[in-house]
C-alpha positions as CSV (number, residue, x, y, z in Angstrom):
1,M,0.0,0.0,0.0
2,R,2.8,2.3,0.9
3,Y,4.5,1.7,-2.6
4,L,1.2,2.4,-4.3
5,A,0.9,5.8,-2.5
6,V,4.5,6.6,-3.5
7,N,3.9,5.7,-7.1
8,V,0.7,7.8,-7.3
9,A,2.5,10.7,-5.7
10,A,5.3,10.4,-8.2
11,F,2.9,10.2,-11.1
12,V,1.0,13.3,-10.0
13,F,4.2,15.1,-9.3
14,S,5.6,14.3,-12.8
15,G,2.3,15.3,-14.4
16,L,2.6,18.8,-12.7
17,V,6.3,19.3,-13.2
18,A,6.8,18.0,-16.8
19,P,4.5,20.6,-18.5
20,T,6.2,23.4,-16.5
21,L,9.6,22.3,-17.6
22,A,8.4,22.0,-21.2
23,L,7.2,25.7,-21.2
24,G,10.8,26.8,-20.9
25,Q,11.9,24.8,-24.0
26,Q,10.7,26.4,-27.2
27,P,11.3,24.7,-30.6
28,T,14.2,26.0,-32.7
29,P,12.8,28.7,-34.9
30,K,13.1,28.1,-38.6
31,P,15.4,30.5,-40.5
32,N,13.8,32.7,-43.2
33,L,15.5,33.0,-46.6
34,T,14.1,35.7,-48.9
35,A,15.5,37.2,-52.2
36,T,16.4,40.9,-52.0
37,P,14.6,43.2,-54.4
38,G,17.7,44.2,-56.4
39,S,18.8,40.6,-57.0
40,V,19.3,40.2,-60.8
41,F,20.2,36.8,-62.4
42,P,22.9,35.4,-62.5
43,D,24.0,37.4,-59.4
44,R,21.7,36.3,-56.5
45,T,21.3,38.0,-53.2
46,Y,19.2,36.8,-50.2
47,M,18.4,37.9,-46.7
48,L,18.8,35.2,-44.1
49,Q,16.9,35.8,-40.9
50,L,18.0,33.9,-37.8
51,P,16.9,34.5,-34.2
52,S,18.5,37.7,-32.6
53,H,22.0,37.4,-31.3
54,A,22.5,34.0,-32.9
55,A,26.0,33.5,-34.2
56,M,26.0,31.8,-37.6
57,P,28.7,29.2,-37.4
58,K,28.8,27.9,-41.0
59,A,26.2,28.3,-43.8
60,F,26.0,25.7,-46.5
61,L,24.0,26.9,-49.6
62,T,22.8,24.7,-52.4
63,E,21.0,25.5,-55.6
64,N,19.0,22.5,-57.0
65,G,21.1,20.3,-54.7
66,I,24.4,21.5,-56.1
67,P,26.7,23.3,-53.6
68,V,27.1,27.0,-54.4
69,T,30.6,28.3,-55.0
70,N,31.9,31.9,-54.4
71,L,29.4,32.4,-51.5
72,A,29.7,35.7,-49.7
73,I,28.0,36.2,-46.3
74,S,27.9,39.6,-44.5
75,A,28.1,39.7,-40.7
76,R,29.7,36.3,-40.6
77,G,30.6,36.4,-36.9
78,G,27.0,37.2,-35.8
79,S,24.5,39.9,-36.3
80,A,22.7,41.6,-33.3
81,I,19.4,41.4,-35.1
82,G,20.1,38.1,-36.8
83,T,20.0,39.3,-40.4
84,Y,22.6,38.2,-42.8
85,V,23.1,39.0,-46.5
86,I,24.1,36.0,-48.6
87,S,25.2,36.6,-52.2
88,Y,26.6,34.3,-55.0
89,R,26.6,33.9,-58.8
90,S,24.2,31.3,-60.1
91,L,25.5,28.8,-62.7
92,L,22.1,27.5,-63.8
93,P,20.9,27.6,-67.4
94,P,18.0,29.7,-68.6
95,Q,14.3,28.8,-67.8
96,V,15.1,26.4,-64.9
97,K,13.2,26.3,-61.6
98,A,15.8,26.8,-58.9
99,V,15.4,25.6,-55.3
100,V,17.8,27.4,-53.0
101,R,18.4,25.8,-49.6
102,A,20.4,27.2,-46.8
103,R,21.6,24.8,-44.1
104,I,23.0,26.3,-40.9
105,T,24.2,24.1,-38.0
106,G,21.7,24.1,-35.2
107,F,18.8,25.3,-37.3
108,P,16.3,23.7,-39.7
109,A,17.0,24.3,-43.4
110,A,15.6,27.5,-45.0
111,T,14.3,27.1,-48.6
112,T,13.1,29.4,-51.3
113,T,12.6,29.0,-55.1
114,Y,12.9,31.1,-58.2
115,T,12.9,30.5,-62.0
116,T,15.9,31.6,-64.0
117,P,15.0,34.0,-66.8
118,S,15.0,33.2,-70.5
119,L,17.6,34.6,-72.8
120,N,16.4,37.4,-75.0
121,V,18.8,37.0,-77.9
122,T,17.8,37.8,-81.4
123,A,19.9,37.2,-84.5
124,S,21.6,40.3,-85.9
125,E,20.3,41.7,-89.1
126,N,23.7,42.6,-90.4
127,F,25.2,39.2,-90.3
128,E,26.8,39.3,-93.8
129,R,30.3,38.3,-94.3
130,R,32.4,41.0,-95.9
131,W,35.2,40.3,-98.4
132,R,37.7,41.7,-96.0
133,D,36.8,39.1,-93.5
134,S,37.8,36.2,-95.9
135,R,40.6,33.9,-95.0
136,Y,41.8,34.0,-98.6
137,V,42.1,37.7,-98.6
138,T,44.2,37.6,-95.4
139,I,46.6,35.1,-97.0
140,F,46.8,37.1,-100.2
141,V,47.7,40.3,-98.2
142,I,50.4,38.5,-96.2
143,V,52.0,37.0,-99.3
144,A,51.9,40.3,-101.1
145,V,53.5,42.1,-98.2
146,L,56.2,39.4,-98.0
147,A,56.8,39.6,-101.7
148,L,57.2,43.4,-101.6
149,M,59.7,43.1,-98.7
150,A,61.6,40.5,-100.7
151,F,61.8,42.7,-103.8
152,A,62.9,45.7,-101.6
153,V,65.7,43.6,-100.0
154,L,66.8,42.2,-103.4
155,G,66.7,45.6,-105.0
156,R,69.0,47.0,-102.2
157,L,71.4,44.1,-102.7
158,K,71.6,44.6,-106.5
159,H,72.4,48.3,-106.1
160,R,75.3,47.6,-103.7
161,D,77.2,45.6,-106.3
């Protein structure tokens, strides 16, 4: 009977204490990754929002699962308001949906998407080859200049004698 009373008391005590302890533990907030308004493809710039006073140990950024090279992060040691500017140059081809994912140790991954723009390239109207651009004209001019130089040298040598 005595053990039953101790077990009931322990159960009631754990039921009262456990929720109180759980209130102090909040889930890790998810970082927010948003494109900056002046970000123009292929140079991409994002704002990464972490909790205030959180030091960002190491960021790992991927674009469609491929690690991003030449990554630049401002306030690398830690920002008082938790905002970081991340910039890089995208290597994706035109008209591709890009999934950008930032992984920071101690935080869940932050994800955003965008679509790379299409190339607006039109053929030039003046795409005619001129006679001066011909390979044969270039060879003829080189041979003619060399022949003139040879005649000049031979002419000088004849007049010496």
